N, C-alpha and C positions, 0 to 999 in steps of 0.2 A: 617240100614234098606234100602231096595231097592224098587223102584217103577218105572215102565215105564209109562211116562206121556201121550204121544200122540199115540205111537205105542201100542195099547191095543186091541188086536184081540178079546179077549173074550167079552169085552163090545161093540166093534164094531158089533159083530155078534148078541148080545142080543138087542141092541138099534139102529135100523136103523136111527133114527133121530139124533144120536150123530156122525154119520159118516162124515168124510171129503169127499167132493164131487168134482170130477174132472169136467172139462168143458163138458164132454160127459154125465153128469148126473149120473155117477156111481162112486162108491168108488174105491180106488186102488185095493182092494181085489177082486172086481168084474171085472176082466180084460176081454179082448176081446176073450180069448181062451175058456172061459166057466169054466176053472179050477180056483179055488180061489188062489190068490197069498198068499204069506207067512204071510204078516202083514195086519191087519186092523187098520186104523188110526182114532182116535176120534178127533173132532175139539175142540181146546182149546178155541175158542170163543163161544162155546155152553154153556150157563149158567147152564143147567141141568148137563152136564158132569163135568163142573168146580166144582159144589157143590158136586157131587158124589166123585170126587177125594179128595176134602177136607175131606169128611166123612171117606174115606178110610185112609187118612193120620192120622186123629184123632184116628181111631181105632187101627192103627199100633202103634202109640205112647202110647196108653193106654195099649196095650197088652204086649209090650216089652220095655225094657230099652236100647235104642240104644245110641251109642256114636255119631252117625251121621246118616243123611238121604241122600242117593244117588238117584238122579232122572235121569233116563236114557231116551233117545229119546225125548228131549223137543223141537223138531224142525219138520218142514215139508218142502217138496221140491217143491211142486206145489201149485198154488193158489186154495184154497178151495172155491168152489162155493156154499156153503150152505147158507141158508137164513141169518144166523148170521154174516158170513163174508161179504156177500153182503151189509147187513145193516150197518156194521161198515165202510166199504169202502165208501158207499154212504154219510155218515156223513162228510167225508173229501173231496171226489172227485165227480164231476158231470159227470164223464165219466164211461163207463162200466169197470168192473174189467177185467184185462187181463187173457187170458187162456193159453198163451204161451210166451216164452222168445223172446228177440230181439226187443222189442218195447219200446218206451218212457214210456208207461203205465207200462211195466214190471219193469223198474227202480223205478217207484213210488211204485209199489207193494212190491218190495224187501225192500224199506225203511220203509213202513208202517208195513210190517210183522215183521221187527226187533223191531219196537215200540210195536206191539202187544205181541211179545215174552217177551220183557222186562216187560210189564204190567203183563202178566201171571205169570212170575217167581217171580216178586216182590210181587205179591199177595200171592203166596204160601209161600214164605219166611217169609213174615209178619205174615201169619196165623200160621206157625210153631213156630215162635218166640213168638207169643202170648200164645202158650201152654207151650213152654219151651224156655225161652230166651237164654239159654246156648247151645241149639242144634246147631251142625255144619250141614250146609246144602250145598250140592253142586250138580251141574248138569253136566251130560256128555255133553260137549259142545265144540267139536273140532272147530266148526265154530266161537267160541268166540275168537280164535286166529286171526280171520280175521276181528274182530271188533264188533261182535254181542255178546249178552249174558253177557256183562260185568257188568250188574246191580247187580248181586247177588253172584257170586262166589268169595271166597277168594282163593280157589284152584280150578283150572279148569283142566278137563281131557278130553281126547278124543281118540277114536280109529282111527288109520290111517292105511289104507290098501293099500299097494303099491307092485305091482309085487309079489303077493302071500306072502308078508311078513306082518305080523300083528305086529304093534308096538303101545304100549300105551304111549301116551305123557301126561306128567303132567307139568303144569306151575303154579308156585305160584306167585300171584300178590304181588308185592312189592311196596313201596311208589314211587319208581323211575323206574318201569319197571317190567320185568319178569325174573325169573330164570327158567331154563328148565332142566328136567331130562328125561331119556328115559329108 
């Protein structure tokens, strides 16, 4: 089964309160040109969206007998400035959440975003395993090769786009490192 976790344009458009919000107060889809961008991102720290995704996962698992579940797009590139992210940030730091790269606050944001991502993915993995303990779950997580998303995948995949060449990388976690196929 396939599900796109954060890049969810349909639900972004249906539920404004679920949107990831940039520093300018708009979502990525509401760009400066007035034309909507391709993707709408939903905030993984929004509890309503989180529960919605769980309900959809449960429905998928009840509807079909999958060998595995593949979750695409479990990441985000910029600080979400929604009320939920700001509240989670404020529980840890007494400084404002950064809006851009290149600051000491940005480094703190990257670290806490990895923690939030691990929490998010662990919760979904645990939820899925509570329904079917034998279900294989994996996340499209190219960035896991750089140190993030290691919490949940036994097999990690990612799309790598270089000079108009698309290559799918697959790394299998071994007890002593990684093996790689391309």
